[in-house]
N, C-alpha and C positions, 0 to 999 in steps of 0.2 A: 865845852865840844868837842865832841869826836873828831878824831882824825884818821883814816885812812880807813881802806876796806868798803865793805859793800853794807849799805843801809838798809831796811827794808825797803822802803820804795826807791829805790836806785835804780835807773835805766826803764825800758820797756817789760810789761812784765809778760810771760812767757805764752805765746801762740799755740795754741792745738795744731791749728793749719801750717804754719812754716815749712816751710818746701825743704829744711833741713831737720826736722822731725827725725830721722830716719838713720841721724847718728850712732854708730859703737856704745859710744861712753854717755849718751844721752839718756840719763836717769830722770828728766821730768815726767811725773806723773799727771796725769788730769780727775778729778772726781766727775763722775757723770750722772748728773741730776735729774730726778724724772720729770720730764715734759708737763707728765698732768700733775704734777704738785705732790708734795709728801700724806699719802695715806696712813701712815700709822697714827697710833694713839696722838692726841697732844697731852705736855704732860701736866704735870697738875699746878697752878701758878705758884711760881717758891718764893714771893715776896711778901710783904704784910697784905691787908686787904685790897685787893683790887679793886678800882672803879668802871663804872660801866665802859667809859672807853678805854682803858687796857685791858679788858677782857675782851672790849671788840677784836682789839690789835691783836691782840696774844692769839684769839682764834682763827684770825684770815693770816699773818705771818707765817701760822706755822702750816698754812693749807697750800700755802707756796714751795716752790720748787727747792730752795735752800733749806726747809725744815728737814727736808730727808739728813742734809750736811750735819743742819744743826742737831740733829736724835743723835746718827754716827759718833758725832764730837762730845754731845754730851754739854753742851751750850744753852741750854734752858735759862740759868742764872744769868750771863751775858744778854738773851734774849729778851728777857725781863725787865735788866736795868736799862740796856735801849726803849724800851717801851715807856717807862717811867720817865726818862729825860724825854723821850720825845713828845710826851701827854706836858711836860713840864713847860719845855721849849714852844710849845703850840700857844701856850696865855699868853696876848700884846706885852708885858710886861718882865718876859724871859730876858736873861741877858745876850751878850752874841758868843758870851765862852761858853753858854751851855749849848747853846746853836754848833758852834763848832765841835762839842764832845758829840753832840747826835749827828754831825754827819762822818765823824770818825767811825762812831760807832756803824753806821749805815756800811761803810766802806769794809769795818775790819768784819759784818757778819754776813757780807756778800750781797747784799740789798740793791748796789750798784754795781752799772759795768765792770768801774775799775778793781771796786774790790773783788769782782768773781774773777777777775783774769790774776789781782795778787795773789788769791786763795787757791789757784790752779783748779778753777769748779765750771762746769759750762754744761748747759740742758743738755742735754739726748736729744739729738731730731733736732735741732735748732742751730740755729748760727752758725760760722764759722768752721765749724771741725766738719759738716756736711757739705762744703766746697770740693766739687770733685777734680782731683788732678789727676795728667794723663801721666805715664812714665818718663823719665826722664831716659836717653838713651845714656849708658855708660861709656859706650866709643865715640860719643861726640867730642873731639880733638877741633876741633876750630876755636876761631877766638872768639865768637859769636853767641858762645855760648852760655854765656848769663843773658842773653837775649832770648834764648831757645827755651832756657828753662823759664822765665818768666812768660812766653806763649806758651807754657804747657800747659798752663791754667787754663780750667774750662772756657770757651769763648772768647779765650787770645785771639790777635789778629795775625 
């Protein structure tokens, strides 16, 4: 059992709309995915002969916004392995460990909200990064500064 230190999924994932994203030492960057989906070429299937279901999932998944990140990072083999495991997990006699693996692969490939947050992927033009924030006055020295910062969110009371 590992001891001490940060783990892959320890703590909340980074939030691109966090109010303190403007810190000088903040090096967190987010990979912006195209809202219209990946428009590049779909790579050739890298595993042994694909079934009809695998081919269908391959084309459909590569057209999603995450396809742009997969192409950028060269994750075609990881996507193919996920698809093959997904098709097997759909069988009625599939075991729980295979279904657990598929869930972890979903997260790893950014196909869940948690997975996208962990990978620091955001879909351009959607979601929290488009929330308009009003600037907070730097000369605010009263004790209610935290409340003022919260009220600075668009639509605050």
